C-alpha positions as CSV (number, residue, x, y, z in Angstrom):
1,X,19.7,240.4,60.5
2,X,23.4,241.2,60.3
3,X,25.6,238.7,58.7
4,X,28.0,237.1,60.9
5,X,32.0,237.5,60.2
6,X,33.7,234.3,60.5
7,X,37.2,234.6,62.0
8,X,40.0,233.1,59.9
9,X,43.1,231.1,61.3
10,X,46.3,233.2,60.8
11,X,49.3,231.6,59.0
12,X,51.8,233.5,61.2
13,X,53.7,231.6,63.9
14,X,56.3,232.2,66.7
15,X,59.7,230.2,66.1
16,X,62.3,229.2,68.5
17,X,65.5,229.7,67.3
18,X,69.3,229.3,68.6
19,X,72.0,231.7,67.9
20,X,75.0,230.0,66.2
21,X,77.6,232.0,68.0
22,X,76.7,231.9,71.8
23,X,73.8,229.0,71.5
24,X,71.2,231.2,73.2
25,X,67.7,230.2,72.4
26,X,65.0,232.8,72.2
27,X,61.6,233.0,70.5
28,X,60.8,235.3,67.7
29,X,57.8,236.1,65.4
30,X,58.0,234.4,62.1
31,X,56.8,237.4,60.0
32,X,59.0,239.9,62.2
33,X,59.0,243.5,60.6
34,X,62.3,244.5,62.3
35,X,65.9,242.7,62.5
36,X,65.9,240.3,65.2
37,X,69.2,240.2,67.2
38,X,70.5,237.8,69.8
39,X,69.8,239.2,73.3
40,X,73.0,237.9,74.7
41,X,75.7,238.6,72.0
42,X,73.9,240.9,69.6
43,X,74.4,238.8,66.4
44,X,71.9,239.4,63.7
45,X,69.5,236.3,63.7
46,X,66.8,237.3,61.3
47,X,65.9,240.1,58.9
48,X,62.4,241.1,57.3
49,X,61.6,240.4,53.8
50,X,58.0,241.9,53.5
51,X,56.5,238.8,54.3
52,X,58.2,235.7,56.4
53,X,61.6,236.7,58.0
54,X,64.9,235.4,56.4
55,X,66.2,233.5,59.4
56,X,70.0,233.2,59.8
57,X,69.9,230.9,62.8
58,X,69.0,227.3,63.5
59,X,65.4,226.8,63.8
60,X,64.5,224.4,66.7
61,X,60.8,224.5,66.9
62,X,57.6,226.1,65.4
63,X,55.3,227.1,68.1
64,X,51.6,227.2,67.6
C-alpha cells in the first residue's frame, strides 16, 4: 500500500490595501515576490522581503 500524503493549509493570504495617495483599493498577495504598485497612480505600495511583503499602504482586509 502507498502512504497517503496529507495536504497542509498554507499560511499565505491575499490582502486588500488602499493607496494613500489616490485612495484606490486593490488586492495583492501577502508574500509577493515583486514590487506592488498602485494601478491608478503608480505609487509603490509593497516590496518583497523574501517572506511576507513590506506593505506601505493601509491594509483594509485580510482575505482567506
